[in-house]
C-alpha positions as a LaTeX table, in Angstrom:
\begin{tabular}{lrrr}
\hline
Residue & $x$ (\AA) & $y$ (\AA) & $z$ (\AA) \\
\hline
Unk1 & $-13.79$ & $-21.47$ & $-9.38$ \\
Unk2 & $-11.18$ & $-20.15$ & $-6.98$ \\
Unk3 & $-10.47$ & $-21.88$ & $-3.45$ \\
Unk4 & $-11.04$ & $-18.93$ & $-0.88$ \\
Unk5 & $-9.97$ & $-21.27$ & 1.85 \\
Unk6 & $-6.50$ & $-20.69$ & 0.73 \\
Unk7 & $-4.70$ & $-17.56$ & $-1.59$ \\
Unk8 & $-3.87$ & $-18.30$ & $-4.81$ \\
Unk9 & $-0.44$ & $-18.45$ & $-6.26$ \\
Unk10 & $-1.51$ & $-16.84$ & $-9.35$ \\
Unk11 & 1.00 & $-14.47$ & $-11.30$ \\
Unk12 & $-0.43$ & $-10.67$ & $-11.65$ \\
Unk13 & 0.80 & $-9.48$ & $-15.31$ \\
Unk14 & 1.54 & $-6.27$ & $-13.76$ \\
Unk15 & 4.36 & $-8.12$ & $-12.40$ \\
Unk16 & 5.78 & $-8.76$ & $-15.56$ \\
Unk17 & 9.24 & $-7.08$ & $-16.59$ \\
Unk18 & 8.25 & $-7.43$ & $-20.55$ \\
Unk19 & 5.32 & $-4.61$ & $-20.20$ \\
Unk20 & 5.55 & $-1.45$ & $-22.00$ \\
Unk21 & 5.98 & 1.89 & $-19.53$ \\
Unk22 & 3.05 & 3.15 & $-21.41$ \\
Unk23 & 0.58 & 0.16 & $-20.52$ \\
Unk24 & 1.93 & $-0.27$ & $-16.84$ \\
Unk25 & 1.14 & 3.39 & $-16.44$ \\
Unk26 & $-2.62$ & 3.47 & $-17.54$ \\
Unk27 & $-2.29$ & 0.28 & $-15.45$ \\
Unk28 & $-1.61$ & 2.85 & $-12.59$ \\
Unk29 & $-4.18$ & 5.33 & $-13.69$ \\
Unk30 & $-6.55$ & 2.94 & $-13.81$ \\
Unk31 & $-5.97$ & 1.35 & $-10.18$ \\
Unk32 & $-6.03$ & 5.25 & $-9.11$ \\
Unk33 & $-9.86$ & 5.37 & $-10.34$ \\
Unk34 & $-10.48$ & 2.42 & $-8.81$ \\
Unk35 & $-9.40$ & 3.06 & $-5.69$ \\
Unk36 & $-11.15$ & 6.73 & $-5.61$ \\
Unk37 & $-14.28$ & 4.86 & $-6.40$ \\
Unk38 & $-13.71$ & 1.93 & $-3.32$ \\
Unk39 & $-12.91$ & 4.34 & $-1.00$ \\
Unk40 & $-9.50$ & 2.77 & $-0.88$ \\
Unk41 & $-7.37$ & 5.58 & 0.50 \\
Unk42 & $-9.64$ & 6.55 & 3.69 \\
Unk43 & $-8.25$ & 3.72 & 5.97 \\
Unk44 & $-4.51$ & 4.70 & 5.55 \\
Unk45 & $-5.95$ & 8.44 & 5.79 \\
Unk46 & $-7.84$ & 7.94 & 8.64 \\
Unk47 & $-4.77$ & 5.80 & 10.31 \\
Unk48 & $-2.45$ & 8.84 & 9.70 \\
Unk49 & $-5.17$ & 11.73 & 10.68 \\
Unk50 & $-3.81$ & 12.23 & 14.50 \\
Unk51 & $-0.16$ & 11.90 & 13.59 \\
Unk52 & $-0.20$ & 14.49 & 11.12 \\
Unk53 & $-2.15$ & 17.15 & 13.25 \\
Unk54 & $-0.38$ & 16.20 & 16.17 \\
Unk55 & 2.92 & 16.27 & 14.88 \\
Unk56 & 5.29 & 19.17 & 13.37 \\
Unk57 & 8.25 & 16.87 & 11.85 \\
Unk58 & 7.45 & 13.49 & 10.53 \\
Unk59 & 8.92 & 11.36 & 8.03 \\
Unk60 & 7.07 & 9.28 & 6.35 \\
Unk61 & 8.08 & 6.34 & 3.82 \\
Unk62 & 5.21 & 4.76 & 1.43 \\
Unk63 & 6.45 & 1.29 & 0.38 \\
Unk64 & 5.45 & $-0.23$ & $-2.71$ \\
Unk65 & 4.12 & 2.96 & $-3.69$ \\
Unk66 & 3.42 & 2.85 & $-7.67$ \\
Unk67 & 2.10 & 5.69 & $-9.45$ \\
Unk68 & 2.45 & 7.05 & $-5.79$ \\
Unk69 & $-1.70$ & 8.24 & $-5.62$ \\
Unk70 & $-1.44$ & 7.48 & $-2.29$ \\
Unk71 & 1.10 & 10.25 & $-0.97$ \\
Unk72 & $-0.82$ & 12.52 & $-3.39$ \\
Unk73 & $-4.11$ & 12.03 & $-1.04$ \\
Unk74 & $-1.95$ & 12.72 & 1.49 \\
Unk75 & $-0.88$ & 16.33 & 0.29 \\
Unk76 & $-4.38$ & 17.02 & $-1.15$ \\
Unk77 & $-5.31$ & 16.77 & 2.28 \\
Unk78 & $-2.79$ & 18.16 & 4.55 \\
Unk79 & $-1.37$ & 20.76 & 1.79 \\
Unk80 & $-0.19$ & 23.03 & 4.90 \\
Unk81 & 2.04 & 19.47 & 5.99 \\
Unk82 & 3.69 & 19.07 & 2.78 \\
Unk83 & 5.71 & 22.22 & 1.99 \\
Unk84 & 9.62 & 22.23 & 1.57 \\
Unk85 & 9.31 & 24.23 & 5.02 \\
Unk86 & 6.88 & 22.46 & 7.05 \\
Unk87 & 9.45 & 19.70 & 8.36 \\
Unk88 & 7.42 & 16.80 & 6.95 \\
Unk89 & 9.27 & 14.29 & 4.40 \\
Unk90 & 7.65 & 12.08 & 1.68 \\
Unk91 & 9.47 & 9.33 & 0.19 \\
Unk92 & 8.02 & 6.51 & $-1.95$ \\
Unk93 & 10.11 & 3.57 & $-2.96$ \\
Unk94 & 9.26 & 0.81 & $-5.27$ \\
Unk95 & 11.14 & $-2.04$ & $-7.04$ \\
Unk96 & 9.80 & $-1.16$ & $-10.50$ \\
Unk97 & 11.59 & 2.02 & $-11.99$ \\
Unk98 & 8.34 & 2.93 & $-14.00$ \\
Unk99 & 6.73 & 3.13 & $-10.92$ \\
Unk100 & 8.96 & 6.18 & $-10.07$ \\
Unk101 & 8.79 & 7.23 & $-13.41$ \\
Unk102 & 4.85 & 7.39 & $-13.62$ \\
Unk103 & 4.81 & 8.98 & $-9.95$ \\
Unk104 & 6.76 & 12.06 & $-11.47$ \\
Unk105 & 4.42 & 12.30 & $-14.64$ \\
Unk106 & 2.12 & 14.27 & $-12.11$ \\
Unk107 & 2.49 & 17.51 & $-10.57$ \\
Unk108 & 3.25 & 17.34 & $-6.57$ \\
Unk109 & 4.86 & 19.16 & $-3.62$ \\
Unk110 & 8.96 & 19.42 & $-3.75$ \\
Unk111 & 8.30 & 17.62 & $-0.13$ \\
Unk112 & 7.72 & 14.45 & $-1.65$ \\
Unk113 & 10.25 & 12.25 & $-3.53$ \\
Unk114 & 10.49 & 8.67 & $-5.13$ \\
Unk115 & 12.96 & 5.96 & $-5.08$ \\
Unk116 & 13.69 & 2.51 & $-6.91$ \\
Unk117 & 14.83 & 0.36 & $-4.59$ \\
Unk118 & 13.91 & $-3.14$ & $-3.02$ \\
Unk119 & 12.51 & $-2.05$ & 0.47 \\
Unk120 & 14.72 & $-5.20$ & 2.37 \\
Unk121 & 17.73 & $-3.06$ & 1.16 \\
Unk122 & 16.31 & 0.25 & 1.54 \\
Unk123 & 18.19 & 2.38 & 4.23 \\
Unk124 & 17.38 & 6.13 & 4.03 \\
Unk125 & 19.39 & 9.04 & 5.28 \\
Unk126 & 17.52 & 9.59 & 8.63 \\
Unk127 & 15.07 & 7.32 & 10.70 \\
Unk128 & 11.72 & 6.84 & 9.63 \\
Unk129 & 8.88 & 7.62 & 11.89 \\
Unk130 & 5.79 & 6.07 & 9.96 \\
Unk131 & 5.87 & 3.26 & 6.90 \\
Unk132 & 2.82 & 2.70 & 5.42 \\
Unk133 & 1.70 & 0.50 & 2.21 \\
Unk134 & $-1.62$ & $-0.05$ & 0.02 \\
Unk135 & $-1.94$ & $-3.17$ & $-2.42$ \\
Unk136 & 1.64 & $-4.82$ & $-2.03$ \\
Unk137 & 1.20 & $-7.71$ & 0.87 \\
Unk138 & $-0.39$ & $-9.73$ & $-1.60$ \\
Unk139 & 2.21 & $-9.81$ & $-4.02$ \\
Unk140 & 4.02 & $-11.38$ & $-1.51$ \\
Unk141 & 4.37 & $-15.32$ & $-0.51$ \\
Unk142 & 3.56 & $-15.69$ & 3.19 \\
Unk143 & 7.43 & $-16.12$ & 4.36 \\
Unk144 & 8.00 & $-12.99$ & 2.61 \\
Unk145 & 5.14 & $-11.13$ & 4.28 \\
Unk146 & 6.27 & $-12.41$ & 8.05 \\
Unk147 & 10.11 & $-10.76$ & 6.51 \\
Unk148 & 8.07 & $-7.54$ & 5.68 \\
Unk149 & 6.19 & $-7.56$ & 9.31 \\
Unk150 & 9.63 & $-7.74$ & 11.06 \\
Unk151 & 11.52 & $-5.05$ & 8.63 \\
Unk152 & 8.07 & $-2.83$ & 9.33 \\
Unk153 & 8.88 & $-3.05$ & 13.14 \\
Unk154 & 12.61 & $-3.30$ & 12.64 \\
Unk155 & 12.24 & 0.15 & 10.44 \\
Unk156 & 9.12 & 2.15 & 11.77 \\
Unk157 & 9.68 & 4.17 & 14.95 \\
Unk158 & 6.60 & 5.35 & 15.51 \\
Unk159 & 3.95 & 3.37 & 13.95 \\
Unk160 & 2.86 & 0.83 & 10.44 \\
Unk161 & 0.03 & 1.15 & 8.70 \\
Unk162 & $-1.07$ & $-1.85$ & 6.29 \\
Unk163 & $-3.94$ & $-1.46$ & 3.33 \\
Unk164 & $-4.57$ & $-4.55$ & 1.19 \\
Unk165 & $-7.47$ & $-6.69$ & 0.10 \\
Unk166 & $-9.64$ & $-8.81$ & 1.51 \\
Unk167 & $-9.65$ & $-12.64$ & 0.09 \\
Unk168 & $-13.76$ & $-13.61$ & $-0.03$ \\
Unk169 & $-16.12$ & $-14.14$ & $-2.83$ \\
Unk170 & $-18.10$ & $-11.28$ & $-2.88$ \\
Unk171 & $-15.37$ & $-8.74$ & $-3.97$ \\
Unk172 & $-13.58$ & $-11.14$ & $-5.86$ \\
Unk173 & $-16.62$ & $-11.53$ & $-8.19$ \\
Unk174 & $-17.95$ & $-8.06$ & $-8.16$ \\
Unk175 & $-14.06$ & $-6.90$ & $-9.84$ \\
Unk176 & $-14.23$ & $-9.21$ & $-12.28$ \\
Unk177 & $-17.14$ & $-8.06$ & $-13.42$ \\
Unk178 & $-17.06$ & $-4.40$ & $-13.07$ \\
Unk179 & $-13.29$ & $-4.37$ & $-14.27$ \\
Unk180 & $-14.34$ & $-6.78$ & $-17.23$ \\
Unk181 & $-17.42$ & $-4.23$ & $-17.95$ \\
Unk182 & $-15.44$ & $-0.83$ & $-17.41$ \\
Unk183 & $-11.55$ & $-1.18$ & $-17.94$ \\
Unk184 & $-10.01$ & $-1.84$ & $-21.60$ \\
Unk185 & $-6.96$ & $-2.18$ & $-20.00$ \\
Unk186 & $-5.81$ & $-6.12$ & $-20.01$ \\
Unk187 & $-3.60$ & $-5.75$ & $-16.61$ \\
Unk188 & $-6.88$ & $-4.55$ & $-14.74$ \\
Unk189 & $-8.75$ & $-6.92$ & $-16.32$ \\
Unk190 & $-6.99$ & $-9.79$ & $-15.25$ \\
Unk191 & $-5.04$ & $-8.89$ & $-12.21$ \\
Unk192 & $-8.18$ & $-7.05$ & $-10.15$ \\
Unk193 & $-9.66$ & $-10.57$ & $-9.46$ \\
Unk194 & $-6.28$ & $-11.98$ & $-9.16$ \\
Unk195 & $-5.27$ & $-9.74$ & $-6.66$ \\
Unk196 & $-8.12$ & $-10.39$ & $-4.36$ \\
Unk197 & $-7.52$ & $-14.52$ & $-4.65$ \\
Unk198 & $-4.10$ & $-13.62$ & $-3.86$ \\
Unk199 & $-4.86$ & $-12.00$ & $-0.73$ \\
Unk200 & $-5.27$ & $-12.72$ & 2.77 \\
Unk201 & $-7.75$ & $-13.08$ & 5.91 \\
Unk202 & $-8.02$ & $-12.09$ & 8.98 \\
Unk203 & $-6.75$ & $-15.87$ & 10.37 \\
Unk204 & $-4.28$ & $-15.26$ & 7.81 \\
Unk205 & $-3.08$ & $-12.01$ & 9.41 \\
Unk206 & $-2.78$ & $-13.25$ & 12.67 \\
Unk207 & $-1.11$ & $-16.29$ & 11.83 \\
Unk208 & 1.19 & $-14.43$ & 10.21 \\
Unk209 & 1.79 & $-11.80$ & 12.79 \\
Unk210 & 2.34 & $-14.74$ & 15.41 \\
Unk211 & 4.99 & $-16.20$ & 12.87 \\
Unk212 & 7.18 & $-12.82$ & 12.67 \\
Unk213 & 7.01 & $-12.70$ & 16.70 \\
Unk214 & 5.63 & $-9.62$ & 16.83 \\
Unk215 & 3.40 & $-8.95$ & 20.04 \\
Unk216 & $-0.58$ & $-7.99$ & 20.85 \\
Unk217 & $-0.22$ & $-4.29$ & 19.84 \\
Unk218 & $-0.84$ & $-5.17$ & 16.13 \\
Unk219 & $-4.07$ & $-4.87$ & 15.35 \\
Unk220 & $-6.10$ & $-6.24$ & 12.16 \\
Unk221 & $-8.63$ & $-4.24$ & 11.45 \\
Unk222 & $-12.12$ & $-4.58$ & 8.09 \\
Unk223 & $-13.12$ & $-1.49$ & 6.34 \\
Unk224 & $-15.83$ & $-1.14$ & 3.73 \\
Unk225 & $-15.67$ & $-2.40$ & 1.34 \\
Unk226 & $-13.39$ & $-5.99$ & 1.97 \\
Unk227 & $-9.99$ & $-4.01$ & 2.96 \\
Unk228 & $-8.19$ & $-5.48$ & 5.90 \\
Unk229 & $-6.34$ & $-3.10$ & 7.32 \\
Unk230 & $-2.74$ & $-4.20$ & 9.77 \\
Unk231 & $-1.34$ & $-1.77$ & 12.00 \\
Unk232 & 1.27 & $-1.00$ & 15.26 \\
Unk233 & 1.63 & 2.48 & 17.08 \\
Unk234 & 4.63 & 2.02 & 18.70 \\
Unk235 & 3.81 & 5.19 & 20.92 \\
Unk236 & 0.46 & 7.17 & 20.91 \\
Unk237 & 0.02 & 9.56 & 18.41 \\
Unk238 & $-1.66$ & 12.31 & 19.89 \\
Unk239 & 1.18 & 13.64 & 22.61 \\
\hline
\end{tabular}
């Protein structure tokens, strides 16, 4: 039985460089279905709403964008904003080059593009307004999360939002049973529960936010079902 009092350091199969593109792409498609079923996009879209509906120009960066499903959800919800002449730019950046290949296999607006890069070395050609990230931080060690929090605070001029899992026995055993029954992809069957065991609690986030030296404007919120989201608005989204 996992020790839920602390983060697991078990590695995820998805992070193995020897996985074929076909298996990796199939995993991303399966994760997208899980994200729909578990309402995983809702917290990020809810946070983005006042920004997108009240600003004519925005540069949104999605860190660890994977198969691009979060940016596609944004385009689906606000199609008029994600057009070539709308003043919106949406960029997904991911370290794995197969993420870009997988994301670009889907039809999507030309205002969205994908880059392969280590986010800590990524320097876009214009200032970033908003940074979003989903299911990324549980892949990182605590010290890397502190570095990421500092990077977010230094690069997002208007605000940033982290959407990730909550380490808890209920989501761990639920997703472990559900993926064993309904998924044929070995990466999902193994990594879904491992991801929960690697995730953080509210106390973990508070400790790492303090270590990063960020002020009281950073919020940690729980969303049903078992999502922990961390956000910072550096200015009011409605002006």
